[in-house]
N, C-alpha and C positions, 0 to 999 in steps of 0.2 A: 668615342671617336667618331667622327664621321668617315663612310665609307667614300670610295672614289671609282668610278667605274670608266673604263677605256670605252672609247667607240665600238671596240669588238665586243667587249663584254656587254655592252649596251643592246649592241646589236643580237647577242645571244640571248639575252634576256627577254626581248621581245618576241623572238622565233619560238622561244619555250614556252612563254605565255599564250602564244598562239596556237602551239601544239596541245598544250593543256586545255586551251578553249575548243577546239575542233574534237579533241577526244572527249571532252565532256558532253559537247553538243553530239556526237555519234552515240555516246553511252545514253544521253537523253531520248535521241532517236529511236535508239534499239528498245529502250523500255517504251516508249510510246507505240512500237509496231507492237511489241508482247503485250502490253495492256490491250491494244486493239484486237489483237489476234483471240486475247480470253473474253474480251465483251462480245465479239462477235460468235464465239463458240457458246456463251451463256443465251445467247439469242437463238442457236439452233438446236434449242429441246426436242429431242424425237418426238414425231408425231403418231399417234395411232391411228392406221388407217381407218376413216369411216366405214360403218356398216351399210350395206347396200339396204335401204329402207323400202320394205315390201309395199304393194298398192293395198288400197282398202277396198273391202268387199263392196259388192254393190250395194246401194240403200235398201232394195227389196231383198237383201239376202238374209236367210234363216240362220242364226246362229247354230254350229253344231260341234261336238267334239273332235269331228274331222278337220275343222279349220285349221287345226294347227300343222295338219299335214298337206294343206294347199297354201302354196305361197307363188305370188305372181310380182314380177319387176319389171321396170323399165329400165332400160340400159342405152345411154344416149353416147355415140364416138362424135366427136367434134375436133377440129383445130381450136387450139386454147393459145392462149398468152399468158406468160408467167415468166419466172426467174428461176435458176439453179445458182448455186454457192460455187464459185471457181477459185480454190486455194492457191492458184497460180498467181491470179491478181488481188485477191482478198475481196474481192467484189462479186456480186451475183450480175450472170449474163443474161439478157434478156433472151427469151426462147419462144417458139410457136410451133406445139406440136400436136399429134393427136393425142386424144385421151378418152378413155372411158369416164363416162360421167352420171350423175342422177340428173334428173329432171331440172331440180332446183339450182343445180350447178351452172355459172355461165363463166367463171373466170376461176384463176387460181387463187390462193391465200397469199398475197403480196405483203401482208403485215408481217410476217416473220423471213429475216433473212435468209433467201436462198429456199424457203419451203415453199416450192412450187407442189402444190398438193394436186399435182397430174395422177398418181397413182391410183390406180382404180379402186372403187369399193371392194371391202371384204365381203363374201358372201358366205352366208351360215346355212348349212343344212344339217338334217335329221335323217337317218334312215328309214325308210318307207314313206319319203315324202316325195310329192310331185310339185315341180318347181318350173314355173314358165319364166322365160326370160324375152322380153319384145327388146329386140334389138334396132335400134334406129340410127342408120349409116346416115349422118348429117356432114359428112366430107364432101366438100365439093367434088365434080367430075375435073379429070386434070387434060390438059392436052398433050397429045403424044411427045411431043419435044421437051416438055417440060419435065418428064421423069427418065431421061437419059442418064445411062450410067456410064457414057463417054463423053468427049467432048465434041461430038457430032451434034448438028443442031435438029437434026430429024433421025429418029431410030424407031423402031414399033416399041411399042410400052404394054407389059413390061418388056425388056429386051427377048428378042427371038432365043438367045441361047438358054435363056431360063426352061425351055421345052414347055411353056406355059403359055396358052393363047393369048393374043393380044385382046383388048377391050377399052371401051371409054373411061373406066373409073381408073387403072393403070393402079397406081400405088394406092387408090384409096377404095380399092374393092376389098370387101372384108368376110369374115364369119366369126364363129363363136367355137372356141374347143374347150372341154372340160379336161385338162390333163391329168390323166391318173383314176378319173373315175370308172367305176365298174357300171355301165348304163349301156344301152341300147346305141349303135352308131349309124343306125338308119334314120330315114323320115326327116322329123323335126327334130330329134334328138341330136346326139353328138355328132351330127354327119358333117365331116371335115372336107366333102365332095361339095358342098354347096357353095354358091358366091352371091354375096349381099352389095348389090351396086350402090354409088351414092345414091342418096334421095328414097333409098327403099327401105321399108321396116319389115321386120321378120320375127315370127314368134316361136323360139325355140320350146320344147317340153322334155324336161328331166325327169322321168320315173325312177327315182333311185331304189334299189331294191331294199327291204326291210332287213337283209342280212349284210347290208352292205359294210364295209370297215370304216370304223371312225378313224379320220387322221386328217393328214395337211394336204392339199392338194392346190390346183392353180387353173386359171383360166386366161386364154389368149387367143388372138386371130390364127388362121390356121389355111389360109386360101394360098395355093402353091404359085410363087413367083411374088409374093408380097410380104409373106410372114416376116422375113427378117427385118424389113423396114419399119414394120408396123409396130412390132416387139421393141424395135430399137428406139422407136419414138415412144415407148413409154405405156403401149397398151398391154398390160399384164397387172391381174390381180388374184389376191388369196382367195380359196375357196376351201372352207373347212367343213367335213361332217364331224360334228359335235355326237359324241357317246355320252349315255347313260345307262347301258346295260352291264349289269354287275355278273360277274362270272357264276355258274352254278357246278354241279358235277356234271351235268351233260354238256355244256357250252364253254367255250371261252368268253369273257368278257371285254369291254372295252378299255383301253389304258387311261382314258379321261377319268375314269372313276377311280383310279389310283391318285391321279395326278392333281384331283380338285384342290387339294391343299395348298396347291402352288401357282395357282392363278393370279395375276398380277391386280393389285387393288386398280379401281375405275377411276380414271381421272389423271395418273400418274404417267411417267416416259417410259415406264419399264412395259415394254410391249411384249405380247406371245409373236405375234406374226412379225416376222422381219424379212421382208420382199426385198431381194437384192436385183437393182437394175443397171444396165450398162446403157445410156442413152448418149451416142457419139453425135451430139448436135455439131453444126459449123456454118461458120458465115462465109457466103459466097461473093466472090468478085461480080460486078455486074457485066453481062457478057449481052449485047443486043439479041435478041431472039432465042436466048437461053439464059435464065436466071442462075440457075443451078448446076451449071457446067463447070465450074472450078472453085474449090473453097481455099479459104486462105489458111498457110500452114507454115511451116519454117523447113528449109531443104538446105542440103549441104552444096559443097562446091560442084558437086559431079550432078546437081540436080535430082539426088534422092531425097525423097521425104522422111524428115527425121523428127517432126511434129516439135511443139504440142501445136493443134489448131487454134487459130486465133480470131477473138471477136473484138473488134474495136467498140469505144464507147458509142452507143445509140445503135449497134448493129446488132439483128436478130438471129439466135442461130436456129437453125432447121434440120430436118432428118428427109432429104428429098433426093438424094442423088445416090444409087447403088453402091458407088463407089467407098460410100461411108461405112458399109457392112462387108463389102466383098472382098477385100484385099487381106489376104493374110496378116493377121497382126494390126489390123487397121483399129481396134479399141485401143490397144496400147501406143500405137502412135498418134492417136488423138489428144493424149493426154488428159482425157478426161476421169472422173473419179466415180466409182461404183458408188451407188446411192443406196440408201437404207430407208425404205418407206419415203420414197421420194426427195430425200435430204441426203447431201453431201456433208460428211464429217458432223454429224449429230451429237449432241451431248446425251447420254442415258442415264439417268438419276436410279441408281439399284441400291438395294440392301446388302451389306455384306452377310456372311453367314448365315445364309437361308437359300431355299434350294429356288432355282429359277429354271421356266422352261422357255426355249424359242423355238419356234417353228419357223427353221430356215428354208426360205425358198428362193432359188438361183434362177431368176428370170431375166439373165442376162441373154444377148444372141449370140455370142462367140466365145468367151474368155474364160477360162477356169479360176475359180476362188478358192485360196488356198487359207481359209480361215483360221485365225488364231487370236486367243485373248492373254494378254500379260501385264503384269503388274508394272506401273511407274516407280522408279525408285527414287527419282527425284521431282519431284511435282514442280518444281519452280522451272523445269526446263520443258514442260508440256508447251507452253508458249512459244519457245523455240521450235518445236516440232511443228506446231501450228503454223507459224510465218515461215518456214521452210530452211531454218539456219541449221537445225539437226536433224538427223534421220531417226528414223523408227528404232534402227540397232542401237542406236545411242540413249534412246530416251526410254523405250520400252524394253528394259533389260532385265526386269525382274522376274519372278516366279510365274511359269505357263498355268493357266488355267484350265484344268483338266475336262474336257467336255465328253460326258455319257451318253451319247446316241441311245435313244431309245426305240426310235422308228425311222426309216429311210422310204422316201416316196409315197409316206401316208402309211406305211403297213408296220406293225409293231414288230420290233427283234425277239427272238426267242431269248436272249441275252444281250444286255447292253453294252455296247461297242466303245470300250475308254480311248481317247485319244486328245492329242495336242494340237495337231493338225487336221482341220475337217477340208477334206478335198471337195469342194462342189462343183460340179460340171454343169453347163446348161442344161436346165431341166430338173435337176437333182431337187428333192427335199430333205431334210435332215432335221428331226426333232432332236435336240439336245437339253441335258438338264445338266446344270452347272451351280457353283457356289463361288462366290468371293471368297478367299479367305480371310482376308484384311480390310479393314478400312483403308480409303485411299483411290487413288484413279488407275484407270486400266486402259490400255490400249487394245481397240478391236482393230486387227487389222489383215490385209492380204498380203501372204507370205510369197518372197522373192521366186522366181521360177526361171530356168533356162530358156533358151531360145529353143523352137521346134517349127515344124513344118506350117502347123496352124497358126503359130506366131514367131514370125522371123527374127523379131526382137526379144530379148532377155528382159523380164519382169522385174523391177525393184519393188520390196516391199512397198506397200500404199496402206496408208490410215482409211480405216472405214469408220470409226467412231471413238469416242471418249467416253468410258464408264468414269462416273462419280460414285464410287461405293463407300461414302461417307456416312451414309444413314445406316442405323442399327436395324438387325434382321428381328425377327419374333422372337420372343421371349423362349430362350432353351438351354437346358443345362450342357447341351451338346454343342460345340464349337469346334474348328477344323483347327487341329493342334498345331500342323505345319503344312507349307503348301506343296509337298511331295505328293506323287500319285497316290501312295497309301493311305496318307491321311485323308484325303478328298475323297478317295473310294470309301472309305471307313464312315465317314460324314455323310455322305450321298446314302449308305446303306443305312445308317441310323434313321435318317429322316423318310426314307420310304418305308423302313419298318413301323415307325409311328403312322404312317398313311395307310400302312394296311391293316390297323386296328378296326378301321370302318369298311372294310370287305366283310362278305357274309361269313358266319361264325364257322360253319361248315368248311369253308375252305382257308381260312386265315392263317392256318399254321403251315399250311402247304405251300402258301404266297409267299408267307416269312422267310421257310425255309430255302425257297427258290431264291429269295433276295439274299440270303446269306451265301449261299452258293455261286458266289460271282456274279451278283445282280440279274439272276435269270426272272424272265417273265413268261413262264410258258403258259400262265391261265389268261394271256391277254393277246396271243397271237391269232391272227384272224385267219390265216390257210393253213390247211392240214399240210405237213412236209411230204414228199414223196420219199417212199419207203425204200430202201436198197434193194428190195425183191421187185417193187416196180421199176425202178431205174434200171435194173437191169433187163427188165423185158421190153423195157422202151428202146435200149441201146441197139436191140437186135432189130428193132423195126426200122421203116424209113422216117429220115431225119430231115429239119428244114435247114438250110444253110444261108446266111448272109455274109458277104466279103465285103467291104467297103475298099473303093479305089478312086485315085485323082492321077489322071493321066491326060496326054495331049492326043487326042483324035482329029486328025487334019490339022489346022492351026490354030486351034482352040484347046485349052485345057478342059477336061470334063470331069464330072464328079458323077460316080457310078455305083452301084449297087450289084455285084455280081451273085453268083450261088456257091458253090462248094469250092474250097478256096483251089486255085490251080495258077502255080508261079508262070506257067505257059502261055495261060489265057490273055488272048491279044485285046486290049482296050476298044470297045465299039461304042457306039451311039445304041447300041441294043440295051446297052446296060445302065441308060439313062433313064429318068422315070417318063412313062408313057401314061397319061391318065385314062385313056380306053383300055389297058392291059392289065389282066389278073397275073400277079406273078407267083401268089402262095394261096391255093385253093385248100380249105381245111374242112374237117368233117366235126360237127357240133357233138359234145360229149365224148370226145376223144382226149389223149394226151399225147404231149411228143417231147421230144430233143430238139433243140435248136444250137447250132453249131455257128460261132461269130467269129469274124476275123479281120483284120484290117492289111492292105497290101502298105499303103502308104499314109501316114500322119495316125492320130487317134481321133476316134469321131464316138459320142456318146450314142449308141444305141436305143432308139425309143419306139415301143411298140405300143397300141392303141388298145384299150378295152381289157384285156386278160394279162394280169402281170403275170412274172415269172420268177421261179426259183434258181437261184445260183447252184448249181451242183459241181463246176470244175472248172477251175483256171491254171491253165498250162502253160509254161514257159517254152516256148519255140523258136526263140531269138538263137542268132549264133554266138556261140562260146557261153561262158556261165552267166547266169542269171544276177543281173546287178541289184543288190538289194538295198542300194541306197536311192534309186531312181524314184522319182514321182509314182511310175506307175506301180511300182513293187509295194511302195506304202500304202498307196490307197485300196490295195487289193486285198490287204489284210484282214482276216477276220468275217469277209463277205460271203464265204461259203455256207449255204442254208438259208441266207438272206432272202428275203422276196422284195422285187423292184418292179420298176416300169422302164427305167432309164440305167443305162450302165456303159462305161467309156470301155470302149474296146482299143486297145494299144497294139500296134503292129508286131510285138515281140510275145504276145499271149494268143493261145486260143482258149474261147470262153465257152463252157456249156451250159443251157438253162433249160429248165423243164417247165411247161406250162400246159395249163387245161383249158378247152375250149368251152365256155361254160355260157349257157342261157341265151346267148346272144347270136343271132344269124346278121350276116352283112358284110358292106364293103367297108374298109379302114384301111390305114397305111401304117408302115413302119419306115423309120428315117433316122437320118443322123440328126442330132439336136444342136449341130452347129448351124443356125439358122440359112447361112447364105449358102451353106453347102445342101440343105434340104432343097432351097429356092431352085438351084441350079441343077438339079437332077438325081440327087441322093436320098432317093425315096423309092418305095415300092408300095404296090397296092395287095391288100391281103381280102379275101374273102372266105368267111366261114358259111358253109350250108348245112342243111339238113340231111341227115344220113337216110340212104335206102335200106331195104331188108337184107342186101348182101355186103354191107358196110361201104360201099361206093357214096357219090353223092346223090341225092334226089333231082330228078328233072322238074320239081315244081309241081303246081297245080295242074298245067294245060298238058300233062302226059308228056309222051316222047322218051327218048333215052336216057339213060345214066349220063350224068358229067363225069368224064374222067377225070381223076383228081392229079391234077399239076403241083410238081413238087421241084423244090429249087434245086435237089441235087441233079437233076438230070439235064435241065436247060438254062440255067444259070440265072432262073427267077422263080 
């Protein structure tokens, strides 16, 4: 029988067919987008940072066993063109940024999508080595009006409110700081009070002591007024002190000797060094006389910037305006993504059921990274995550991978700290061990965070990388039976016990017993802890005080460091950084307790040269302590650990103890939110030789002893 259609049913059939065709087209388009996202991910295999190549010895040099302890390098600072992958558009943005480079480097590797190899080469050192860096500042001089951080056409550069003297180089004046190294702060060593202007070369000499801890450190520029801009431009690199000293009955050894078994194979994408960077590049509207006055962003109906910052095809992103780093939450507003080893959303190929070590370095200028690793439950949804159609919470919903932190700031813990969320503040380093429980894919991501004074926007969870854990680990009868903490801890303990078999026979059983007792690492701790008796004595002596504050002074907001906490102290320019003032005079060979507070906002306290041991964390806020807060969570298990950078939250009072050993000279302490440092949240510290009466020696030219100046009395 033939069927007959009325005009109405015929029209409905046509509409139905059109709808089916449209849905099919959309489905094919979605598949194409997802396939494209996966294809691009496979192009972004994580790159291992290159090693800085040492210079050859002179032709007339006579080889000597000492040669391994003498290294010289050339390190060039240049503007370099490249690209950074932008997940919002799915394309690579062109950028022109300041970069540390080797002599042979002229441009970034643009063959890999978004793989702008602008990250500095990794520097490898060993204890007892003399290392020379010839720093070549090949950045151009800047006209003052081009580095303005407001829409004015002519202002002093750097801006006067930075409390830094103006000079021809502006944001292109630089120097070199080895963050965390225990070396001299004077002369041509780790001297951050030097300024290297454009077209000037300068050779640094680092004499690394033979008893220097092996660990994870990093280097970056540190000229007051330019630090944030240069670090935000990508001028950061890893500095690793490798250790080969096994423990003995008299001395502790290097953790590297225990973890040799877990070093990644050469040529793979599984790297130990994981350098996290925040580069807030922007494209600017063309303004006559001031091309960097106004960057392109998205604004709400009231004119408030809501981001993300945008670059049209063919435009080049730069970091040239202090507003790119100065505003609270500017990193979140930018819409940019934290990079790992110079790449956004790289793919990391790793084996499961084997132990991996990551040397995490937070080289960001402003924002906290809450690093988590979770398994993907539905691999087919990874493409939806990459293309922005699904969230991290939807796709990365599997089991947590437990992180076992064995060192922080390059200093080995007495006991590994297990965690699923790793709070990384600017300047932090975290050496973690972990193992992927199963084959499959994993998300490495920066977890969500609430709004705060330092960032006026809440932060959504943001992807950092995708791990492909599909390959097999080393042959072993031991596997992770489940994904819970107990199973992962058991597996980690078993693997470390096997590695301990290569430790000296006389200590092998002691090391194994420690590992079985909660992953203790007592024979690998580099610094002797302060005893209760010593702390009781120091507690009755003069202390040093640091209180961070942000408040209006006149018509401008000021970033200050006060002395002993005083809620009634009036904000003043007296508490902003003054280059020619000594705020803390300390005596070589002594020990002391420091008390750290913050009045407004949370600030990572960092002090150069001598690390400190955390001895007290006390709640001083209003009402009961909030044990669900980020501050509470990241303070857990920190008592007794050694660090050089530590977050100071306004509801807590923190006490640390330190020793002034070996080195005299001037250096600084500051907040490691770098735009805070550049605007005055920094102080000068001076360690001096003692005299016979316990005071400060007057020096070789005679005269009276120098009175010791303590922060308790003057606020400085």
